[in-house]
C-alpha positions in Angstrom: 125.1 34.3 -9.7 126.3 31.8 -7.1 125.5 32.4 -3.5 128.5 33.5 -1.4 129.1 31.1 1.5 130.6 32.3 4.7 130.8 28.8 6.2 134.3 27.8 5.0 135.7 31.2 6.2 134.0 30.8 9.6 135.3 27.3 9.9 138.9 28.5 9.3 138.4 31.3 11.7 137.1 28.9 14.3 140.1 26.6 13.8 142.5 29.5 14.1 140.8 30.6 17.3 141.0 27.1 18.8 144.7 26.9 17.8 145.4 30.2 19.5 143.5 29.2 22.6 145.5 25.9 22.7 148.8 27.8 22.3 147.8 30.2 25.0 146.8 27.5 27.4 150.2 25.7 26.9 152.1 28.9 27.4 150.3 29.8 30.6 151.3 26.8 32.7 153.9 26.2 35.3 155.7 22.9 35.6 156.2 21.7 39.1 157.9 18.3 39.4 156.2 17.2 36.1 152.8 18.5 37.2 151.3 21.3 35.0 149.5 24.1 36.9 147.6 26.8 35.0 148.7 30.3 35.6 145.1 31.4 36.0 141.8 29.7 36.5 138.1 30.6 36.9 136.5 29.6 40.2 132.8 30.0 40.0 133.1 33.2 38.0 136.0 34.6 39.9 139.4 34.9 38.1 142.2 33.6 40.2 146.0 33.6 39.6 148.6 31.2 40.7 150.5 32.9 43.6 153.1 30.2 43.8 153.6 26.5 43.7 156.1 23.9 45.1 156.7 20.4 46.3 156.0 18.9 49.8 158.9 16.8 50.8 158.9 14.3 53.7 162.5 13.4 54.4 163.9 13.0 50.9 160.7 11.9 49.3 158.4 14.0 47.2 154.9 13.6 48.5 152.8 16.1 46.5 152.8 19.4 44.7 150.7 22.3 45.9 149.7 25.5 44.3 148.0 28.5 45.9 145.4 30.5 43.8 144.2 33.9 44.9 142.5 36.9 43.4 145.6 39.1 43.7 149.2 38.3 44.4 150.2 38.0 48.1 153.7 37.7 49.7 153.0 37.1 53.4 150.8 34.6 55.2 148.8 37.5 56.7 148.0 38.8 53.2 147.0 35.3 52.0 144.6 34.9 54.9 143.1 38.4 54.7 142.7 38.7 50.9 139.0 38.6 50.1 137.2 36.4 47.6 137.6 32.8 46.5 140.9 31.0 47.0 142.2 27.5 46.1 144.9 25.2 47.2 145.4 22.6 44.4 147.3 19.4 45.3 148.6 16.6 43.1 150.0 13.5 44.7 153.5 12.5 43.6 153.4 9.1 45.4 150.9 6.6 46.7 149.8 7.3 50.3 147.1 6.0 52.6 144.5 8.7 52.5 143.9 8.3 56.2 147.6 9.1 56.9 147.4 12.3 54.8 144.3 13.3 56.8 146.2 12.8 60.0 149.1 14.9 58.7 146.7 17.7 57.8 145.0 17.5 61.3 148.5 17.7 62.9 149.3 20.7 60.7 146.2 22.5 61.8 146.9 21.7 65.5 150.5 23.0 65.2 149.5 26.3 63.5 146.2 27.3 65.0 145.7 29.4 68.2 144.6 27.1 71.1 141.5 29.2 71.5 140.3 28.3 68.0 140.8 24.6 68.2 137.5 23.8 69.9 135.6 25.4 67.0 137.7 23.6 64.4 137.2 20.1 65.7 133.8 19.4 63.9 135.4 20.4 60.6 138.5 18.3 61.3 136.4 15.3 62.1 134.5 15.6 58.8 137.7 16.1 56.9 139.3 13.1 58.6 136.3 10.9 57.7 136.4 12.2 54.1 140.1 11.1 53.8 139.3 7.8 55.5 136.6 7.1 52.9 139.1 7.6 50.1 141.2 4.7 51.3 144.2 5.5 49.2 145.5 8.4 47.1 147.7 7.4 44.2 150.5 9.3 42.3 148.7 11.6 39.9 145.5 11.9 42.0 144.4 15.5 42.5 142.4 17.3 45.1 141.5 20.9 45.7 140.6 22.9 48.8 138.4 25.9 47.8 137.2 28.8 49.8 133.9 30.0 48.3 132.4 33.0 50.1 128.8 32.3 51.0 129.3 28.5 50.6 132.4 27.6 52.7 135.3 25.3 52.3 134.7 22.8 49.5 137.1 19.8 49.1 137.1 18.1 45.7 138.9 14.8 45.4 139.7 13.4 41.9 137.2 15.9 40.4 134.4 14.8 42.7 133.2 17.6 45.1 132.7 16.3 48.7 129.3 16.9 50.2 128.5 19.5 52.8 131.0 22.4 52.6 132.3 23.6 56.0 130.9 27.1 56.3 133.2 28.9 58.7 136.1 30.8 57.1 138.2 30.0 60.2 138.3 26.4 59.0 139.7 27.3 55.6 142.2 29.6 57.2 143.3 26.8 59.6 143.9 24.6 56.6 145.8 27.3 54.8 148.1 27.6 57.8 149.2 24.0 57.4 151.4 25.4 54.6 151.7 29.1 55.6 151.6 29.0 59.4 154.5 29.4 61.9 155.2 25.7 61.8 154.6 24.9 58.1 154.5 21.4 56.6 157.5 22.3 54.6 159.5 25.6 54.8 160.6 25.6 51.2 157.0 24.9 50.1 155.8 27.8 52.2 158.2 30.2 50.4 157.2 28.7 47.1 153.5 29.3 47.7 154.2 32.9 48.7 156.1 33.4 45.4 159.5 33.7 47.0 161.2 31.0 44.9 
C-alpha cells in the first residue's frame, strides 16, 4: 500500500496562506501622494495603527508625506502626546532636499511649538539631531525615515532603514518633535488635521 504523502497538500496550503497574506497586505494600505503606508505595523512587539497621514507642502511644492502611528486612535494633539506606549512618525521624501535644511526646519518647528521653559533641556537632543541630518548630506525623493518613541529606550531615528546610534532618552524630546506637526504653530495645518484623522 503506497504511503500517503502530506507534502503536496501542505505546499498548496502554504501557497494559499501566502496569497491571502499578500492580498491582506495590499488591502491594508493607504496611498498618500503615491506613497503606500500600512494601516498597521508592529513596532518591537507592539501593534500600532495608522492614525492619519498627509503631505507637507512648502508653498505649492510637496516636500514629504508623514504618517502618525499610535497604539489607539487619537483626535487631538493632547491625546497624541499623552497616549502611552510606542509611537512612530513615518516620513517619505517627495523631493530632493539638503538634509541639513530639513534638520534646520525641524529645529525651527521645535522652537516655535515648545514652551520656553523646556527649550534648555531640548538643546542637546536638537544638536544631535542636527548633526545626524548634516551627516546625511542629502535626502532624495523616495528616501524614508522614521522617528520612533520606544519606552525604556527613547527616541530612535532611522534613516533609509539604518537606525541612528544613541537614542535620545527623554520623552520630552519626542513630544517636542511631535509638536512640529501637531503643535500650535504646525509645519502645515492641513497635515496636522490629516495626522489627527480629520481628513
